[in-house]
Every structure is written in structure tokens, then in C-alpha cells.
ChimeraX commands (.cxc) that place a marker at each C-alpha (Angstrom):
marker #1 position 106.26,116.81,91.31 radius 0.5
marker #1 position 108.20,117.55,94.31 radius 0.5
marker #1 position 111.67,118.37,93.48 radius 0.5
marker #1 position 113.94,115.30,93.45 radius 0.5
marker #1 position 117.20,117.00,94.99 radius 0.5
marker #1 position 116.63,117.47,98.77 radius 0.5
marker #1 position 119.20,118.35,101.33 radius 0.5
marker #1 position 119.45,116.09,104.30 radius 0.5
marker #1 position 121.70,116.19,107.56 radius 0.5
marker #1 position 123.44,113.68,109.71 radius 0.5
marker #1 position 125.32,111.73,107.39 radius 0.5
marker #1 position 126.11,108.44,108.91 radius 0.5
marker #1 position 129.50,108.21,106.77 radius 0.5
marker #1 position 130.60,111.44,108.78 radius 0.5
marker #1 position 129.45,110.25,112.16 radius 0.5
marker #1 position 131.22,106.61,111.55 radius 0.5
marker #1 position 134.57,108.52,112.12 radius 0.5
marker #1 position 133.83,109.70,115.27 radius 0.5
marker #1 position 133.28,107.98,118.57 radius 0.5
marker #1 position 129.72,106.88,118.60 radius 0.5
marker #1 position 127.52,109.05,121.01 radius 0.5
marker #1 position 125.04,107.36,123.23 radius 0.5
marker #1 position 122.27,107.99,121.00 radius 0.5
marker #1 position 123.96,106.70,118.05 radius 0.5
marker #1 position 124.92,103.51,120.14 radius 0.5
marker #1 position 121.70,103.17,120.86 radius 0.5
marker #1 position 119.96,103.61,117.56 radius 0.5
marker #1 position 122.66,100.93,115.90 radius 0.5
marker #1 position 121.79,98.59,119.05 radius 0.5
marker #1 position 118.11,98.93,118.55 radius 0.5
marker #1 position 118.35,98.21,114.83 radius 0.5
marker #1 position 120.49,94.95,115.24 radius 0.5
marker #1 position 118.15,93.43,118.07 radius 0.5
marker #1 position 114.88,94.56,116.36 radius 0.5
marker #1 position 116.24,92.86,113.30 radius 0.5
marker #1 position 117.04,89.68,115.28 radius 0.5
marker #1 position 114.53,89.46,117.61 radius 0.5
marker #1 position 111.47,91.57,116.24 radius 0.5
marker #1 position 110.01,94.68,117.67 radius 0.5
marker #1 position 108.15,92.84,120.56 radius 0.5
marker #1 position 111.32,90.67,121.64 radius 0.5
marker #1 position 113.05,93.69,123.24 radius 0.5
marker #1 position 112.51,95.81,125.80 radius 0.5
marker #1 position 113.78,99.16,126.14 radius 0.5
marker #1 position 116.03,98.07,129.11 radius 0.5
marker #1 position 117.43,95.23,127.19 radius 0.5
marker #1 position 118.19,98.03,124.52 radius 0.5
marker #1 position 120.22,100.09,127.20 radius 0.5
marker #1 position 121.90,97.00,128.41 radius 0.5
marker #1 position 123.26,96.01,125.09 radius 0.5
marker #1 position 124.04,99.34,124.14 radius 0.5
marker #1 position 126.66,99.44,127.01 radius 0.5
marker #1 position 124.72,101.81,129.10 radius 0.5
marker #1 position 124.47,100.90,132.96 radius 0.5
marker #1 position 121.51,103.64,133.04 radius 0.5
marker #1 position 118.68,101.09,132.40 radius 0.5
marker #1 position 116.55,104.30,131.49 radius 0.5
marker #1 position 118.79,105.69,128.93 radius 0.5
marker #1 position 116.70,104.72,125.68 radius 0.5
marker #1 position 113.71,106.29,127.49 radius 0.5
marker #1 position 115.56,109.37,128.31 radius 0.5
marker #1 position 117.03,109.84,124.94 radius 0.5
marker #1 position 114.04,108.87,123.27 radius 0.5
marker #1 position 110.88,108.62,125.07 radius 0.5
marker #1 position 109.36,105.49,123.73 radius 0.5
marker #1 position 110.14,102.47,121.55 radius 0.5
marker #1 position 108.22,104.21,118.59 radius 0.5
marker #1 position 110.01,107.10,118.48 radius 0.5
marker #1 position 113.49,104.87,118.53 radius 0.5
marker #1 position 112.08,103.25,115.61 radius 0.5
marker #1 position 111.70,106.58,113.88 radius 0.5
marker #1 position 115.18,107.48,114.85 radius 0.5
marker #1 position 116.47,104.49,113.02 radius 0.5
marker #1 position 114.98,105.80,109.78 radius 0.5
marker #1 position 116.43,109.34,110.54 radius 0.5
marker #1 position 119.92,107.69,111.08 radius 0.5
marker #1 position 119.94,105.68,107.76 radius 0.5
marker #1 position 117.98,107.60,105.29 radius 0.5
marker #1 position 120.12,110.70,104.64 radius 0.5
marker #1 position 123.15,108.52,103.31 radius 0.5
marker #1 position 120.34,106.51,100.89 radius 0.5
marker #1 position 118.95,109.44,99.59 radius 0.5
marker #1 position 122.59,111.27,98.97 radius 0.5
marker #1 position 123.40,108.09,97.16 radius 0.5
marker #1 position 120.03,108.02,95.39 radius 0.5
marker #1 position 120.86,111.79,94.15 radius 0.5
marker #1 position 124.28,110.82,93.13 radius 0.5
marker #1 position 123.06,107.86,90.69 radius 0.5
marker #1 position 120.60,110.22,89.21 radius 0.5
marker #1 position 123.19,112.82,88.55 radius 0.5
marker #1 position 125.53,110.60,87.07 radius 0.5
marker #1 position 123.07,108.38,85.20 radius 0.5
marker #1 position 120.50,110.65,84.10 radius 0.5
marker #1 position 117.67,108.01,84.08 radius 0.5
marker #1 position 115.22,108.34,81.41 radius 0.5
marker #1 position 113.30,105.05,81.31 radius 0.5
marker #1 position 111.49,102.89,83.87 radius 0.5
marker #1 position 114.42,100.42,84.38 radius 0.5
marker #1 position 116.99,103.20,85.05 radius 0.5
marker #1 position 114.61,105.16,87.52 radius 0.5
marker #1 position 113.98,101.93,89.47 radius 0.5
marker #1 position 117.41,101.11,89.54 radius 0.5
marker #1 position 118.54,104.46,90.90 radius 0.5
marker #1 position 116.08,104.12,93.72 radius 0.5
marker #1 position 116.39,100.54,94.59 radius 0.5
marker #1 position 120.12,100.00,94.04 radius 0.5
marker #1 position 121.14,101.99,97.34 radius 0.5
marker #1 position 118.98,99.62,99.26 radius 0.5
marker #1 position 120.90,96.41,97.89 radius 0.5
marker #1 position 124.30,98.01,98.36 radius 0.5
marker #1 position 123.11,98.90,102.15 radius 0.5
marker #1 position 122.71,95.21,102.71 radius 0.5
marker #1 position 126.55,94.72,101.31 radius 0.5
marker #1 position 127.51,96.57,104.62 radius 0.5
marker #1 position 129.21,94.21,107.19 radius 0.5
marker #1 position 127.76,95.77,110.10 radius 0.5
marker #1 position 124.44,96.36,108.54 radius 0.5
marker #1 position 120.92,95.07,109.69 radius 0.5
marker #1 position 118.74,97.62,108.46 radius 0.5
marker #1 position 117.04,95.89,105.96 radius 0.5
marker #1 position 116.29,92.97,108.27 radius 0.5
marker #1 position 114.69,95.77,110.43 radius 0.5
marker #1 position 112.63,97.24,108.00 radius 0.5
marker #1 position 111.10,93.53,107.11 radius 0.5
marker #1 position 110.44,93.03,111.08 radius 0.5
marker #1 position 108.69,96.43,110.63 radius 0.5
marker #1 position 106.67,95.06,107.64 radius 0.5
marker #1 position 105.39,92.29,109.89 radius 0.5
marker #1 position 104.39,94.25,112.80 radius 0.5
marker #1 position 101.02,95.16,113.02 radius 0.5
marker #1 position 98.93,97.98,110.75 radius 0.5
marker #1 position 98.49,101.57,111.52 radius 0.5
marker #1 position 100.46,104.57,110.85 radius 0.5
marker #1 position 104.03,103.86,109.42 radius 0.5
marker #1 position 106.90,105.62,111.27 radius 0.5
marker #1 position 107.84,106.92,107.92 radius 0.5
marker #1 position 104.77,108.79,107.83 radius 0.5
marker #1 position 105.91,110.60,110.88 radius 0.5
marker #1 position 109.24,111.83,109.50 radius 0.5
marker #1 position 109.86,115.23,108.65 radius 0.5
marker #1 position 109.08,116.37,105.04 radius 0.5
marker #1 position 112.99,116.40,103.65 radius 0.5
marker #1 position 112.90,112.44,104.48 radius 0.5
marker #1 position 110.02,111.56,102.26 radius 0.5
marker #1 position 110.14,113.48,99.31 radius 0.5
marker #1 position 112.37,111.45,97.33 radius 0.5
marker #1 position 110.26,108.31,98.01 radius 0.5
marker #1 position 106.86,109.84,96.90 radius 0.5
marker #1 position 108.57,111.63,93.84 radius 0.5
marker #1 position 109.78,108.24,92.76 radius 0.5
marker #1 position 106.44,106.59,93.25 radius 0.5
marker #1 position 104.69,109.36,91.21 radius 0.5
marker #1 position 107.32,108.87,88.50 radius 0.5
marker #1 position 106.76,105.29,88.22 radius 0.5
marker #1 position 103.23,105.69,88.08 radius 0.5
marker #1 position 103.66,108.09,85.34 radius 0.5
marker #1 position 105.84,105.78,83.34 radius 0.5
marker #1 position 102.86,102.85,83.40 radius 0.5
marker #1 position 100.06,104.64,81.96 radius 0.5
marker #1 position 98.49,101.12,80.63 radius 0.5
marker #1 position 98.26,99.69,84.18 radius 0.5
marker #1 position 94.79,101.04,85.42 radius 0.5
marker #1 position 94.21,102.05,89.40 radius 0.5
marker #1 position 94.51,100.27,91.61 radius 0.5
marker #1 position 96.61,97.51,89.83 radius 0.5
marker #1 position 99.32,100.09,89.26 radius 0.5
marker #1 position 99.80,101.46,92.85 radius 0.5
marker #1 position 99.64,97.63,93.90 radius 0.5
marker #1 position 102.27,96.52,91.63 radius 0.5
marker #1 position 104.50,99.53,92.57 radius 0.5
marker #1 position 103.96,98.90,96.21 radius 0.5
marker #1 position 104.56,94.96,95.72 radius 0.5
marker #1 position 107.80,95.40,93.77 radius 0.5
marker #1 position 109.46,97.68,96.45 radius 0.5
marker #1 position 108.44,95.04,99.06 radius 0.5
marker #1 position 110.08,92.25,97.36 radius 0.5
marker #1 position 113.34,94.21,96.70 radius 0.5
marker #1 position 113.30,95.14,100.64 radius 0.5
marker #1 position 112.95,91.14,101.22 radius 0.5
marker #1 position 115.41,90.22,98.77 radius 0.5
marker #1 position 118.01,92.80,100.11 radius 0.5
marker #1 position 117.28,91.32,103.70 radius 0.5
marker #1 position 117.53,87.77,102.37 radius 0.5
marker #1 position 121.27,88.90,101.15 radius 0.5
marker #1 position 121.87,90.85,104.27 radius 0.5
marker #1 position 121.40,87.73,106.62 radius 0.5
marker #1 position 122.89,85.23,104.28 radius 0.5
marker #1 position 126.14,87.39,104.27 radius 0.5
marker #1 position 126.09,87.94,108.36 radius 0.5
marker #1 position 125.85,83.97,108.47 radius 0.5
marker #1 position 128.72,83.13,105.72 radius 0.5
marker #1 position 125.90,81.70,103.27 radius 0.5
marker #1 position 126.47,81.60,99.65 radius 0.5
marker #1 position 125.03,84.41,97.54 radius 0.5
marker #1 position 125.23,85.57,93.98 radius 0.5
marker #1 position 127.97,88.04,92.89 radius 0.5
marker #1 position 126.21,91.42,93.71 radius 0.5
marker #1 position 126.07,92.51,89.82 radius 0.5
marker #1 position 124.29,89.41,88.81 radius 0.5
marker #1 position 121.80,89.68,91.59 radius 0.5
marker #1 position 120.80,93.13,90.89 radius 0.5
marker #1 position 120.59,92.52,87.12 radius 0.5
marker #1 position 118.49,89.65,87.54 radius 0.5
marker #1 position 116.01,91.24,90.05 radius 0.5
marker #1 position 115.56,94.16,87.95 radius 0.5
marker #1 position 114.68,92.03,85.07 radius 0.5
marker #1 position 112.12,90.58,87.05 radius 0.5
marker #1 position 110.50,93.87,88.84 radius 0.5
marker #1 position 110.42,95.50,85.32 radius 0.5
marker #1 position 108.84,92.49,83.80 radius 0.5
marker #1 position 106.15,92.55,86.51 radius 0.5
marker #1 position 105.60,96.28,86.57 radius 0.5
marker #1 position 105.15,96.24,82.73 radius 0.5
marker #1 position 103.20,93.20,82.38 radius 0.5
marker #1 position 99.96,93.70,80.46 radius 0.5
marker #1 position 96.75,93.43,82.50 radius 0.5
marker #1 position 94.78,90.41,81.86 radius 0.5
marker #1 position 91.20,90.27,80.93 radius 0.5
marker #1 position 90.52,88.56,83.95 radius 0.5
marker #1 position 92.22,90.83,86.26 radius 0.5
marker #1 position 90.02,93.70,84.63 radius 0.5
marker #1 position 87.04,91.49,84.95 radius 0.5
marker #1 position 87.58,90.88,88.60 radius 0.5
marker #1 position 87.71,94.71,89.35 radius 0.5
marker #1 position 84.45,95.35,87.78 radius 0.5
marker #1 position 81.63,95.78,90.37 radius 0.5
marker #1 position 83.72,95.71,93.82 radius 0.5
marker #1 position 84.23,98.69,96.08 radius 0.5
marker #1 position 88.10,99.05,95.92 radius 0.5
marker #1 position 90.24,100.05,99.13 radius 0.5
marker #1 position 92.28,102.98,98.79 radius 0.5
marker #1 position 95.84,101.34,98.42 radius 0.5
marker #1 position 98.11,102.97,100.90 radius 0.5
marker #1 position 101.75,103.67,99.49 radius 0.5
marker #1 position 104.07,101.35,101.15 radius 0.5
marker #1 position 107.37,103.00,101.36 radius 0.5
marker #1 position 111.02,101.38,101.05 radius 0.5
marker #1 position 112.88,103.41,103.68 radius 0.5
marker link #1:1,2 radius 0.2
marker link #1:2,3 radius 0.2
marker link #1:3,4 radius 0.2
marker link #1:4,5 radius 0.2
marker link #1:5,6 radius 0.2
marker link #1:6,7 radius 0.2
marker link #1:7,8 radius 0.2
marker link #1:8,9 radius 0.2
marker link #1:9,10 radius 0.2
marker link #1:10,11 radius 0.2
marker link #1:11,12 radius 0.2
marker link #1:12,13 radius 0.2
marker link #1:13,14 radius 0.2
marker link #1:14,15 radius 0.2
marker link #1:15,16 radius 0.2
marker link #1:16,17 radius 0.2
marker link #1:17,18 radius 0.2
marker link #1:18,19 radius 0.2
marker link #1:19,20 radius 0.2
marker link #1:20,21 radius 0.2
marker link #1:21,22 radius 0.2
marker link #1:22,23 radius 0.2
marker link #1:23,24 radius 0.2
marker link #1:24,25 radius 0.2
marker link #1:25,26 radius 0.2
marker link #1:26,27 radius 0.2
marker link #1:27,28 radius 0.2
marker link #1:28,29 radius 0.2
marker link #1:29,30 radius 0.2
marker link #1:30,31 radius 0.2
marker link #1:31,32 radius 0.2
marker link #1:32,33 radius 0.2
marker link #1:33,34 radius 0.2
marker link #1:34,35 radius 0.2
marker link #1:35,36 radius 0.2
marker link #1:36,37 radius 0.2
marker link #1:37,38 radius 0.2
marker link #1:38,39 radius 0.2
marker link #1:39,40 radius 0.2
marker link #1:40,41 radius 0.2
marker link #1:41,42 radius 0.2
marker link #1:42,43 radius 0.2
marker link #1:43,44 radius 0.2
marker link #1:44,45 radius 0.2
marker link #1:45,46 radius 0.2
marker link #1:46,47 radius 0.2
marker link #1:47,48 radius 0.2
marker link #1:48,49 radius 0.2
marker link #1:49,50 radius 0.2
marker link #1:50,51 radius 0.2
marker link #1:51,52 radius 0.2
marker link #1:52,53 radius 0.2
marker link #1:53,54 radius 0.2
marker link #1:54,55 radius 0.2
marker link #1:55,56 radius 0.2
marker link #1:56,57 radius 0.2
marker link #1:57,58 radius 0.2
marker link #1:58,59 radius 0.2
marker link #1:59,60 radius 0.2
marker link #1:60,61 radius 0.2
marker link #1:61,62 radius 0.2
marker link #1:62,63 radius 0.2
marker link #1:63,64 radius 0.2
marker link #1:64,65 radius 0.2
marker link #1:65,66 radius 0.2
marker link #1:66,67 radius 0.2
marker link #1:67,68 radius 0.2
marker link #1:68,69 radius 0.2
marker link #1:69,70 radius 0.2
marker link #1:70,71 radius 0.2
marker link #1:71,72 radius 0.2
marker link #1:72,73 radius 0.2
marker link #1:73,74 radius 0.2
marker link #1:74,75 radius 0.2
marker link #1:75,76 radius 0.2
marker link #1:76,77 radius 0.2
marker link #1:77,78 radius 0.2
marker link #1:78,79 radius 0.2
marker link #1:79,80 radius 0.2
marker link #1:80,81 radius 0.2
marker link #1:81,82 radius 0.2
marker link #1:82,83 radius 0.2
marker link #1:83,84 radius 0.2
marker link #1:84,85 radius 0.2
marker link #1:85,86 radius 0.2
marker link #1:86,87 radius 0.2
marker link #1:87,88 radius 0.2
marker link #1:88,89 radius 0.2
marker link #1:89,90 radius 0.2
marker link #1:90,91 radius 0.2
marker link #1:91,92 radius 0.2
marker link #1:92,93 radius 0.2
marker link #1:93,94 radius 0.2
marker link #1:94,95 radius 0.2
marker link #1:95,96 radius 0.2
marker link #1:96,97 radius 0.2
marker link #1:97,98 radius 0.2
marker link #1:98,99 radius 0.2
marker link #1:99,100 radius 0.2
marker link #1:100,101 radius 0.2
marker link #1:101,102 radius 0.2
marker link #1:102,103 radius 0.2
marker link #1:103,104 radius 0.2
marker link #1:104,105 radius 0.2
marker link #1:105,106 radius 0.2
marker link #1:106,107 radius 0.2
marker link #1:107,108 radius 0.2
marker link #1:108,109 radius 0.2
marker link #1:109,110 radius 0.2
marker link #1:110,111 radius 0.2
marker link #1:111,112 radius 0.2
marker link #1:112,113 radius 0.2
marker link #1:113,114 radius 0.2
marker link #1:114,115 radius 0.2
marker link #1:115,116 radius 0.2
marker link #1:116,117 radius 0.2
marker link #1:117,118 radius 0.2
marker link #1:118,119 radius 0.2
marker link #1:119,120 radius 0.2
marker link #1:120,121 radius 0.2
marker link #1:121,122 radius 0.2
marker link #1:122,123 radius 0.2
marker link #1:123,124 radius 0.2
marker link #1:124,125 radius 0.2
marker link #1:125,126 radius 0.2
marker link #1:126,127 radius 0.2
marker link #1:127,128 radius 0.2
marker link #1:128,129 radius 0.2
marker link #1:129,130 radius 0.2
marker link #1:130,131 radius 0.2
marker link #1:131,132 radius 0.2
marker link #1:132,133 radius 0.2
marker link #1:133,134 radius 0.2
marker link #1:134,135 radius 0.2
marker link #1:135,136 radius 0.2
marker link #1:136,137 radius 0.2
marker link #1:137,138 radius 0.2
marker link #1:138,139 radius 0.2
marker link #1:139,140 radius 0.2
marker link #1:140,141 radius 0.2
marker link #1:141,142 radius 0.2
marker link #1:142,143 radius 0.2
marker link #1:143,144 radius 0.2
marker link #1:144,145 radius 0.2
marker link #1:145,146 radius 0.2
marker link #1:146,147 radius 0.2
marker link #1:147,148 radius 0.2
marker link #1:148,149 radius 0.2
marker link #1:149,150 radius 0.2
marker link #1:150,151 radius 0.2
marker link #1:151,152 radius 0.2
marker link #1:152,153 radius 0.2
marker link #1:153,154 radius 0.2
marker link #1:154,155 radius 0.2
marker link #1:155,156 radius 0.2
marker link #1:156,157 radius 0.2
marker link #1:157,158 radius 0.2
marker link #1:158,159 radius 0.2
marker link #1:159,160 radius 0.2
marker link #1:160,161 radius 0.2
marker link #1:161,162 radius 0.2
marker link #1:162,163 radius 0.2
marker link #1:163,164 radius 0.2
marker link #1:164,165 radius 0.2
marker link #1:165,166 radius 0.2
marker link #1:166,167 radius 0.2
marker link #1:167,168 radius 0.2
marker link #1:168,169 radius 0.2
marker link #1:169,170 radius 0.2
marker link #1:170,171 radius 0.2
marker link #1:171,172 radius 0.2
marker link #1:172,173 radius 0.2
marker link #1:173,174 radius 0.2
marker link #1:174,175 radius 0.2
marker link #1:175,176 radius 0.2
marker link #1:176,177 radius 0.2
marker link #1:177,178 radius 0.2
marker link #1:178,179 radius 0.2
marker link #1:179,180 radius 0.2
marker link #1:180,181 radius 0.2
marker link #1:181,182 radius 0.2
marker link #1:182,183 radius 0.2
marker link #1:183,184 radius 0.2
marker link #1:184,185 radius 0.2
marker link #1:185,186 radius 0.2
marker link #1:186,187 radius 0.2
marker link #1:187,188 radius 0.2
marker link #1:188,189 radius 0.2
marker link #1:189,190 radius 0.2
marker link #1:190,191 radius 0.2
marker link #1:191,192 radius 0.2
marker link #1:192,193 radius 0.2
marker link #1:193,194 radius 0.2
marker link #1:194,195 radius 0.2
marker link #1:195,196 radius 0.2
marker link #1:196,197 radius 0.2
marker link #1:197,198 radius 0.2
marker link #1:198,199 radius 0.2
marker link #1:199,200 radius 0.2
marker link #1:200,201 radius 0.2
marker link #1:201,202 radius 0.2
marker link #1:202,203 radius 0.2
marker link #1:203,204 radius 0.2
marker link #1:204,205 radius 0.2
marker link #1:205,206 radius 0.2
marker link #1:206,207 radius 0.2
marker link #1:207,208 radius 0.2
marker link #1:208,209 radius 0.2
marker link #1:209,210 radius 0.2
marker link #1:210,211 radius 0.2
marker link #1:211,212 radius 0.2
marker link #1:212,213 radius 0.2
marker link #1:213,214 radius 0.2
marker link #1:214,215 radius 0.2
marker link #1:215,216 radius 0.2
marker link #1:216,217 radius 0.2
marker link #1:217,218 radius 0.2
marker link #1:218,219 radius 0.2
marker link #1:219,220 radius 0.2
marker link #1:220,221 radius 0.2
marker link #1:221,222 radius 0.2
marker link #1:222,223 radius 0.2
marker link #1:223,224 radius 0.2
marker link #1:224,225 radius 0.2
marker link #1:225,226 radius 0.2
marker link #1:226,227 radius 0.2
marker link #1:227,228 radius 0.2
marker link #1:228,229 radius 0.2
marker link #1:229,230 radius 0.2
marker link #1:230,231 radius 0.2
marker link #1:231,232 radius 0.2
marker link #1:232,233 radius 0.2
marker link #1:233,234 radius 0.2
marker link #1:234,235 radius 0.2
marker link #1:235,236 radius 0.2
marker link #1:236,237 radius 0.2
marker link #1:237,238 radius 0.2
view
């Protein structure tokens, strides 16, 4: 396995105390507009105008393309998420499946609690957007290492779940958490009622751990026999 602890730069918490640069303002505006209108619903010119830039070509000048701008949103958000995961691991020293899942996924739900965050809803929009290479795959290795280590660690803790069901369960569990976090993010933005944070986190963890550890039925094993199985992609929770 790769080493869990990695160094990443560009801390949004540090950047937040400084006047936003043009690039940072465009990134935050893109996250908000993509979350609300979808990736195809926003043009680069609209993004520039919404970011308060009179130069309608500013987005293309700084990022080149919409795909590169999407990648820049991850590069902006992931360092803080990674540091929070590292801190939780150092504090809690997880040893079992539940504690590892919590250390990795809790920062995602915490992100949804931030009043100015549209990140989880943006990620959900990206899940719905076509197929092909995920922007996460194009990121430098330092941004990806903790996610891949986490998936490998969970797989090692589920030895009784055969492939490809094990990878499928892990990817579905991670996707479920992102969607639940997005639902909470949007509910808070609209003033809708939500469960207390600790209650929602604990209840969702109960459900996910039960799903991950559930015994594989004879019916599921039988359904695997005699079919060509596709290679499961490892859906990430950036």
C-alpha cells in the first residue's frame, strides 16, 4: 500500500483569509453554478460574468477549457479534505472497518456543513455527466493517494466478500455518502430541516457498515456463475 500521510499544497483555509484571486473566484463561482445548473448548463462566458470579470475570455485564459476548470475545483477542495482525514487518523488511530470509513467519509459530510459550500452537489452533478475518464484520474498523484489507499484498506477488511461484489459495494457505499452529503448541503442552503449532524453521521455509518459487511447470498453467488464480469472502475469520493 502507499503511505497514507501525504503533503498537499494550496490550503483553502489559508486562502480564505486573503482577498480571492481571479482564479480562485472563478473556481468558487464555477463550483456554485455547476452545482445549480449542471455542467452543460453553464458557458465559460457566463462563468466569467458571474465571477465579476469584465473580460469574458478570462476563464479560458486562466484554465483553457471547462474540463480543466472542473479539475481545478478538485485541486482547490481536496487538500483540506486530505488534511482533515490525516488529522482524524492521527487522533483516532482507526483499527476496524467502521472507524476507517468514518475517518475517510466524515470530512465529506463536514464539507456539506459549510455555509458557502456547493462542492458535494457539484460532485453529484459530475457523477451524472456522461462517461469516460473522471477528472480525478488526471490529478497529480498526491491528490489521489489517500483515496486509493482507503479503497485498498477497505478491501483488505472485507475478505469474505468476493470480487467483483467487494469493489461494487465499496463504490456504492462511497457514492451513497456523497449523495447524502449533497442532500444535506442543499437542504441547509434552502433552510429545510435536517437531522442533527451527529445523528445523521452515526445513522448513515450504521447503514453503510451493514451494507459492506452483509453476507453474500447464495443467489448473488449463483448469479455470478457463467458470466463474463466487467472490470469494475473504482469510483472515488473526492
